[in-house]
C-alpha positions in Angstrom: 248.2 13.7 -2.4 245.7 16.6 -3.3 242.3 16.1 -4.7 242.1 18.3 -7.4 238.5 19.9 -7.3 238.7 22.2 -10.4 241.3 23.1 -13.5 240.6 25.1 -16.1 243.6 26.8 -18.2 245.9 28.4 -15.1 243.1 27.9 -12.8 243.3 25.4 -10.2 241.5 24.4 -6.9 243.2 21.7 -4.8 241.7 20.2 -1.7 244.1 18.3 0.9 242.4 16.2 3.4 244.4 13.9 5.0 247.2 16.0 6.6 245.7 16.4 10.2 245.1 12.5 11.1 248.5 11.5 12.7 247.9 9.0 15.6 244.3 9.6 15.0 244.0 12.1 17.7 243.2 15.3 15.6 239.8 15.9 13.7 239.9 15.3 9.8 240.4 18.9 8.5 240.5 19.9 5.0 243.0 22.6 3.6 242.7 24.3 0.4 245.2 26.0 -2.4 243.4 28.0 -5.1 246.3 28.4 -8.2 246.0 31.7 -10.4 248.7 31.3 -13.2 251.9 31.9 -11.1 250.4 32.8 -7.8 247.7 31.4 -5.6 245.9 31.6 -2.1 245.8 29.2 0.9 242.6 28.8 2.8 242.4 27.7 6.1 246.1 26.4 6.1 245.4 24.3 9.5 247.5 23.5 12.2 251.1 22.2 12.3 250.0 18.9 11.5 249.2 19.9 8.0 252.1 22.1 7.2 255.0 20.4 5.6 252.9 18.7 2.7 250.5 21.7 2.2 253.6 23.6 1.7 255.6 21.1 -0.6 251.7 20.9 -2.7 252.3 24.4 -3.2 255.7 24.5 -4.1 254.9 22.2 -7.3 252.7 25.3 -8.5 254.8 28.6 -7.7 257.5 29.1 -5.3 256.7 30.4 -1.7 257.4 34.0 -2.5 254.9 34.2 -4.9 251.6 33.1 -2.6 249.5 36.1 -2.3 247.3 35.3 0.4 246.5 33.1 3.4 242.9 33.3 4.4 241.0 32.2 7.3 237.3 31.6 7.6 238.0 32.0 11.5 240.7 31.7 14.0 240.4 28.1 15.4 243.3 25.9 15.6 242.5 23.7 13.2 242.1 26.7 11.0 245.2 28.6 11.5 247.4 27.2 14.0 250.5 26.9 11.6 250.3 30.5 10.8 254.1 31.2 12.1 255.2 29.0 10.0 253.5 30.7 7.1 254.6 33.7 7.8 258.2 32.8 7.8 257.9 30.5 4.9 255.9 33.3 2.6 257.4 36.5 3.3 255.0 38.2 1.1 251.8 36.6 1.8 248.7 38.7 3.8 246.7 37.2 6.3 242.9 38.0 5.5 240.9 37.3 8.6 237.6 39.0 10.0 238.4 42.3 11.8 237.3 40.6 15.0 240.0 38.0 15.4 242.8 40.7 13.9 244.4 41.0 17.2 244.2 37.4 18.3 245.8 35.5 15.5 249.2 37.2 16.6 248.9 35.0 19.4 249.9 32.0 17.1 253.3 33.7 16.0 256.4 34.7 17.3 256.5 38.8 18.2 256.6 40.8 15.0 255.7 38.4 12.9 252.4 39.5 11.5 253.4 43.2 11.9 251.8 45.0 8.4 250.6 41.9 7.3 247.2 41.3 8.5 244.3 42.3 6.4 240.8 42.2 8.6 237.9 41.4 6.3 234.9 43.9 7.6 231.9 42.2 8.3 230.0 43.0 5.0 232.7 41.0 3.4 235.2 42.1 0.6 236.9 40.9 -2.8 240.4 39.4 -2.5 242.4 39.7 -5.6 244.7 36.5 -6.3 246.3 36.7 -9.5 243.9 37.7 -12.4 240.8 36.6 -10.4 239.0 37.4 -7.3 237.9 35.6 -4.3 234.8 36.9 -2.4 234.6 36.7 1.2 231.0 36.4 2.2 229.6 37.1 5.6 229.1 33.8 7.5 228.9 34.9 11.3 227.9 32.5 14.0 228.2 29.4 11.8 230.2 28.9 13.8 232.3 31.6 15.0 231.4 35.2 15.7 233.6 36.8 13.2 233.1 34.0 10.3 233.4 34.0 6.8 232.9 31.9 3.4 234.8 32.1 0.2 233.3 31.8 -3.4 235.7 31.3 -6.2 233.6 32.9 -9.4 235.7 31.0 -11.8 235.0 27.4 -10.4 231.9 28.3 -9.0 233.0 26.7 -5.5 231.9 28.0 -2.4 234.6 27.0 0.5 232.2 26.7 3.2 233.8 26.6 6.5 232.5 24.8 9.2 228.9 24.8 7.5 228.5 21.6 5.6 230.5 19.4 7.6 230.1 15.6 7.5 232.1 13.3 9.1 232.9 10.5 6.4 236.5 9.8 7.4 239.5 10.9 5.6 239.1 8.1 3.3 235.8 9.4 2.2 236.7 13.0 2.3 237.6 13.5 -1.3 234.5 11.4 -2.6 231.3 13.7 -3.7 228.3 13.8 -1.8 225.7 14.2 -4.4 222.6 13.3 -2.5 221.5 14.3 1.3 219.1 11.2 1.2 220.2 9.9 3.7 222.0 12.8 5.5 226.0 12.2 5.7 227.1 10.9 8.8 227.5 13.2 11.9 226.2 16.2 9.3 222.9 16.7 11.8 224.4 16.2 14.9 227.2 18.9 14.2 225.0 21.6 12.8 222.4 21.4 15.5 225.5 21.8 18.3 227.8 24.1 16.3 225.6 26.5 14.4 224.4 29.3 16.9 220.5 29.5 15.6 218.0 28.8 12.7 217.7 32.5 12.0 221.1 32.9 11.2 220.6 29.7 8.6 217.8 31.1 7.1 219.9 34.7 6.2 222.3 32.9 4.8 220.1 30.4 2.5 218.6 33.6 1.3 222.1 34.8 0.3 223.5 31.9 -1.2 220.3 31.2 -3.5 221.4 34.5 -5.4 225.0 32.6 -6.6 225.7 30.1 -9.1 227.2 27.5 -6.5 228.3 24.5 -8.1 230.2 22.9 -5.4 230.0 23.4 -1.7 233.6 22.3 0.2 233.5 22.3 4.0 236.1 22.4 6.2 235.9 18.7 7.6 234.4 16.0 5.6 233.5 15.4 1.7 232.3 18.3 -1.1 228.6 18.4 -2.3 227.9 18.7 -5.5 225.2 18.2 -8.0 222.0 17.9 -6.6 222.9 17.9 -3.0 223.7 21.5 -3.3 220.5 22.6 -3.1 219.2 19.9 -0.9 221.9 21.3 1.8 220.5 24.6 1.3 217.1 24.1 1.7 217.9 21.7 4.8 219.6 24.3 6.6 217.2 26.9 5.8 214.7 24.7 7.8 217.0 23.7 10.9 216.4 24.1 14.5 219.7 24.4 16.2 222.2 26.1 18.8 220.3 28.8 20.9 216.9 27.4 19.8 217.3 24.1 21.1 218.6 25.4 25.0 216.4 25.5 27.7 217.1 26.4 31.6 217.9 22.7 32.1 221.1 22.9 30.0 222.2 26.2 32.5 222.5 24.3 36.0 224.8 23.8 38.6 226.5 20.4 38.2 225.8 18.1 41.2 228.5 17.4 43.8 
């Protein structure tokens, strides 16, 4: 069952947190459905494990022909491996992805499926019209992909943050809200130190989002952050050393025989 993050009048934000755990071999991943009246968008639809239940969840709100957009923060398999099936099921939906990945994502599909349906998001970001609202694609490059975006919903004031903010509380707790980062949630520090490219990038991001009214940060893996945890997370990542900050010559040696 999806977890309802927000509802006001005809605007609904849903998170699906337990669709990709078949057999316990795949990493837990969240998928998101934004509903605005009789249309909507799917953010980071995931792989084939997530497709069927996400599709059924969408049809409870509007028919597949009314889906406006499939939106991808980047092009990893856990983000968009199910693209071929979505391109078939929703004939009018556009795919929004970084211009860096425009010519890579067709590899997930049969020939011709994406023709004329991929909209490249330029590096500075853009506004994406969904029914009577707009989602804002925010630049989040190198967190962790080269061409990477987060998506802000001005109505719910939710930032769908992709791989920034990831925690590993497990599928049974992924729908719980994190309201304090004391102590840090399981796996958060280790993940960010490895998957975020550098502290410089995180400082740029922190300065950007402090200008915004963000009530909730919802990552692609793990539980949403709300309340005091939003500011605490921004403060924490702003001072984090990670990625290339931690690399030395010792990390680049020929393996022993």
